[in-house]
C-alpha positions in Angstrom: 36.4 1.0 16.4 33.4 -1.4 16.0 31.3 -1.3 12.8 27.7 -1.2 13.9 25.1 -2.6 11.6 21.5 -3.7 11.8 19.5 -6.5 10.2 16.7 -5.3 8.0 13.6 -7.5 7.7 13.1 -8.0 4.0 12.0 -10.7 1.5 14.5 -13.3 0.5 13.1 -13.0 -3.1 11.8 -10.0 -4.9 10.9 -11.1 -8.5 9.3 -8.3 -10.5 9.1 -8.9 -14.3 7.0 -10.0 -17.2 6.4 -13.8 -17.0 7.4 -14.1 -13.3 4.3 -16.2 -12.4 5.3 -19.0 -14.7 8.6 -19.5 -12.8 7.0 -19.4 -9.3 7.6 -23.1 -8.5 11.3 -22.9 -9.6 11.9 -19.7 -7.6 10.5 -21.2 -4.4 12.5 -24.4 -4.8 15.7 -22.7 -5.7 15.5 -20.4 -2.7 14.6 -23.4 -0.4 11.3 -21.9 0.5 9.5 -25.0 -0.6 11.5 -27.8 -2.0 8.7 -30.3 -1.6 6.1 -28.1 -3.3 3.7 -28.5 -0.3 2.1 -25.1 -0.4 -1.2 -23.6 0.9 -2.3 -21.2 -1.8 -5.0 -18.6 -0.8 -6.9 -17.2 -3.8 -10.1 -15.2 -4.4 -13.2 -16.8 -5.8 -13.0 -14.7 -9.0 -9.8 -13.9 -10.8 -8.0 -16.4 -8.5 -9.8 -19.3 -10.1 -8.4 -18.4 -13.5 -4.9 -18.1 -12.1 -5.3 -21.5 -10.4 -6.0 -23.1 -13.8 -2.7 -21.6 -15.1 -0.6 -22.7 -12.1 -2.1 -26.1 -11.2 0.3 -28.1 -13.4 3.4 -26.3 -12.1 2.3 -26.6 -8.4 1.2 -30.2 -8.2 1.7 -30.4 -4.4 -0.3 -27.3 -3.6 -3.6 -27.1 -1.7 -5.9 -24.3 -2.8 -8.1 -22.3 -0.5 -10.7 -19.7 -1.6 -10.9 -16.7 0.6 -14.3 -15.2 0.9 -13.3 -11.6 1.5 -11.0 -9.3 3.5 -12.3 -9.7 7.0 -10.7 -10.9 10.2 -13.1 -13.8 10.2 -12.0 -14.8 6.7 -8.4 -14.8 7.8 -9.1 -16.8 10.9 -11.1 -19.4 8.8 -8.2 -19.6 6.4 -5.8 -20.3 9.2 -8.1 -23.0 10.6 -8.4 -24.6 7.2 -4.6 -24.8 6.8 -3.9 -26.3 10.2 -4.3 -29.9 9.1 -1.8 -29.7 6.3 2.0 -30.0 6.6 2.9 -27.1 4.4 6.2 -25.4 3.7 4.7 -22.0 3.1 1.6 -20.0 2.4 1.1 -18.3 -0.9 -1.2 -15.3 -1.1 -2.2 -15.0 -4.7 -4.3 -12.0 -5.5 -5.0 -8.4 -4.5 -4.6 -6.6 -1.2 -7.5 -8.3 0.6 -6.3 -11.8 -0.3 -2.6 -11.1 0.6 -3.6 -9.5 3.9 -5.8 -12.5 4.8 -2.9 -14.8 3.8 -0.4 -12.7 5.9 -2.6 -13.0 9.0 -3.3 -16.7 8.5 0.4 -17.5 7.8 1.4 -15.7 11.0 -1.2 -17.6 13.0 0.0 -21.0 11.9 3.7 -20.1 11.9 4.5 -20.4 8.2 6.3 -18.0 5.9 4.3 -16.1 3.4 4.9 -15.7 -0.3 3.0 -12.6 -1.7 2.1 -13.0 -5.3 0.4 -9.7 -6.2 -2.0 -9.5 -9.1 -2.5 -5.8 -8.9 -0.5 -2.8 -7.6 -3.3 -1.0 -5.7 -1.2 -0.1 -2.6 1.9 -0.7 -0.6 0.5 -3.4 1.7 1.8 -6.2 -0.5 5.2 -6.2 1.3 4.4 -4.4 4.6 4.5 -5.9 8.1 0.8 -5.2 8.5 -2.4 -7.0 7.6 -5.4 -4.6 7.3 -8.7 -6.5 7.9 -12.3 -5.5 8.4 -13.6 -6.5 11.8 -16.8 -6.0 13.9 -15.5 -2.6 15.0 -14.7 -1.4 11.5 -11.2 -2.0 10.3 -8.1 -3.0 12.1 -4.3 -3.2 11.4 -2.5 -6.3 12.7 1.2 -6.7 12.9 2.6 -9.7 11.0 6.0 -10.8 9.6 7.1 -9.5 6.3 6.6 -11.8 3.3 9.6 -14.1 2.7 9.1 -13.6 -1.1 7.3 -11.2 -3.3 6.5 -12.1 -6.9 4.9 -9.6 -9.3 4.2 -10.6 -12.9 3.9 -7.5 -15.0 1.8 -9.4 -17.6 -0.7 -10.2 -14.9 -0.6 -6.6 -13.6 -1.6 -5.3 -17.1 -4.6 -7.7 -17.2 -6.0 -6.1 -14.0 -8.3 -3.1 -14.3 -6.3 0.1 -14.7 -7.9 1.6 -11.6 -5.7 -0.6 -9.5 -2.5 0.8 -11.1 -3.9 4.3 -10.6 -4.5 3.6 -6.9 -0.9 2.4 -6.5 0.4 5.6 -8.0 -1.5 7.7 -5.5 -0.3 5.6 -2.6 3.3 5.7 -3.7 3.3 9.5 -4.3 1.8 10.0 -0.9 5.1 8.8 0.6 6.6 12.2 -0.2 4.1 14.0 2.0 4.2 11.4 4.7 7.9 11.7 5.1 7.6 15.5 5.2 5.1 15.1 8.1 7.5 12.8 9.9 10.2 15.3 9.6 7.8 18.0 10.9 7.0 15.9 13.9 10.7 15.5 14.5 11.4 19.2 14.4 8.5 20.3 16.5 8.0 17.5 18.9 11.4 15.7 18.9 9.8 12.5 17.5 12.4 9.9 16.6 12.9 9.6 12.8 14.6 6.7 11.1 16.7 8.2 8.3 17.0 5.0 6.3 13.3 4.3 6.4 12.5 7.9 5.4 15.0 7.7 2.6 13.6 4.5 1.2 10.0 5.7 1.3 10.8 9.1 -0.1 12.9 7.8 -3.0 10.2 5.3 -3.8 7.7 8.1 -4.2 10.1 10.4 -6.1 10.9 7.6 -8.6 7.2 7.3 -9.4 6.7 11.1 -9.5 9.6 11.6 -11.9 9.1 8.7 -14.3 7.9 9.8 -17.7 6.2 6.5 -18.5 2.5 5.7 -18.6 0.1 3.1 -17.2 0.8 0.4 -19.8 4.5 0.9 -19.9 6.5 -2.0 -18.5 9.3 0.3 -17.4 6.9 2.5 -15.4 5.1 -0.5 -13.9 8.4 -1.9 -12.8 9.3 1.3 -11.0 5.9 1.5 -9.4 6.0 -2.1 -8.2 9.5 -1.7 -6.8 8.4 1.5 -5.1 5.5 -0.2 -3.4 7.8 -3.1 -2.3 10.4 -0.6 -0.9 7.7 1.3 0.9 6.6 -1.9 2.7 10.1 -2.6 3.7 10.6 1.0 4.9 7.7 0.4 7.4 9.5 -2.7 8.7 12.7 -0.7 9.1 10.9 2.0 11.0 8.8 -0.5 13.0 5.9 1.8 12.2 3.7 3.1 9.3 5.2 6.6 9.7 7.3 6.5 6.4 4.1 6.0 4.4 1.3 7.5 6.4 0.8 11.1 7.4 -1.9 13.7 6.7 -2.4 12.0 3.3 -3.7 8.9 5.1 -5.6 10.7 7.8 -7.6 12.4 5.0 -8.0 9.0 3.3 -9.3 7.4 6.5 -11.7 10.4 7.1 -13.2 9.9 3.6 -13.7 6.2 4.4 -15.3 6.9 7.8 -17.5 9.8 6.9 -18.6 8.7 3.4 -18.2 4.9 3.3 -20.6 4.4 0.4 -19.0 7.1 -1.7 -15.3 6.8 -0.9 -12.9 6.4 -3.9 -10.0 4.1 -3.9 -7.3 4.2 -1.2 -4.7 5.5 -3.6 -7.0 8.2 -5.1 -7.8 9.6 -1.7 -4.2 9.4 -0.5 -2.9 11.1 -3.7 -5.3 14.0 -3.3 -4.6 14.2 0.4 -0.8 14.3 -0.2 -1.1 17.0 -2.9 -3.3 19.1 -0.6 -1.0 18.5 2.4 2.0 19.6 0.4 0.2 22.8 -0.4 -0.7 23.4 3.3 3.0 23.2 4.3 3.9 25.9 1.7 5.5 23.5 -0.8 3.4 24.9 -3.6 5.7 24.0 -6.4 6.0 20.4 -5.2 2.2 20.3 -4.8 1.6 21.5 -8.3 4.1 18.9 -9.7 2.3 16.2 -7.8 -1.1 17.3 -9.2 0.2 17.3 -12.7 1.5 13.8 -12.4 -1.8 12.6 -10.8 -3.8 14.2 -13.6 -1.5 12.7 -16.2 -2.2 9.2 -14.9 -6.0 9.9 -14.6 -6.2 10.4 -10.9 -8.4 13.0 -9.2 -6.7 16.2 -8.0 -9.7 17.9 -6.4 -12.6 16.8 -4.3 -14.9 17.6 -7.1 -13.1 15.2 -9.3 -14.2 12.5 -6.8 -17.8 13.7 -6.7 -17.5 15.6 -3.4 -18.6 19.1 -2.7 -16.2 21.7 -1.2 -18.1 21.6 2.2 -17.8 17.8 2.3 -14.0 18.0 1.7 -13.7 20.7 4.4 -15.5 18.3 6.8 -13.1 15.5 5.8 -10.0 17.5 6.5 -11.4 18.9 9.8 -12.2 15.3 10.9 -8.9 13.7 9.6 -6.8 14.2 12.7 -9.3 12.2 14.8 -8.5 9.1 12.7 -4.9 8.8 14.0 -4.8 10.1 17.6 -1.2 10.9 18.6 0.1 11.3 15.0 1.5 14.7 14.3 1.2 16.0 10.8 0.7 19.3 9.0 -3.0 19.1 9.9 -2.3 19.0 13.6 0.4 21.6 13.3 -1.8 24.2 11.5 -5.0 23.3 13.4 -7.1 25.2 10.8 -10.6 26.2 11.4 -13.2 25.1 8.8 -13.0 28.5 7.2 -9.2 28.2 7.1 -9.5 24.8 5.4 -11.9 26.2 2.9 -9.6 29.1 2.1 -6.6 26.9 1.8 -8.5 24.5 -0.5 -9.6 27.3 -2.8 -5.9 28.4 -3.1 -4.9 24.8 -3.7 -7.5 24.4 -6.5 -6.3 27.7 -8.2 -2.6 26.4 -8.0 -3.6 23.0 -9.4 -5.4 24.6 -12.3 -2.5 26.9 -13.3 
């Protein structure tokens, strides 16, 4: 009887620990990613400059490229600038915008990408997607997974704490996203990848159940690992389904309807996930999620983010339009605005208990 297996696209190196940045050159050489040290390093013009000063001596063969922002044009310009060099790999050193630009540019010039995250704001650091602003708003572009992921917990602690909070909300939202995927499977027969679902759900559960706090290395390790696993789960599934359900529809609706007032990606996803869990009748799970969000300083109600109830009702009503064809608890219930308002009032009462 044949043993059937599948190859999972995943990084060759995942190095998550305090002090990891200091060993970057050695890790790349040991893993034969860049034996020559010829690297194209994409950085931001702000914090990236300080990290460049720290790394220049250990990366003497690197060329450094400042990325202006997180737009498609920025990514194309980066790719054009890197064309003339004979590099072994591209290093994206920074937050989500820098890494997404580096992902797109690396794919465009046919080089492997090394993602060196300086914050833990969301699960995009190891996903097969680059999210970039374009003339039509914002687009998601398919790219290869990073060949290596390096996360220095000392650097993570130096970043503003809001980035860690955002990552927590994004990781916790996996639990709701997988529940939506399972709902679509039961109701519509949508294919579900059990391995991808398990990876994403367990990443969210690990963050949900960890007793540590924002400055705790053990907690930051679990959060970083969870975000990396979530990115890999999307590669396994070939889709964002393991990490994107009603939670992300609500997040996108906030961004589209209130672009000047929207909170961070993870804050909106965390609130969206807790509310979606309440909608599906998983009240105890929703309450547990709101308690963890509150413990880490994340919002659990629309009012916590500076929105009125009517504005949140508008967001939830609009949310399904952000991902046509995706079936979640929002599409399943198809609540009227009055129904959303009543459900939200019940959610707030449960969260306050």
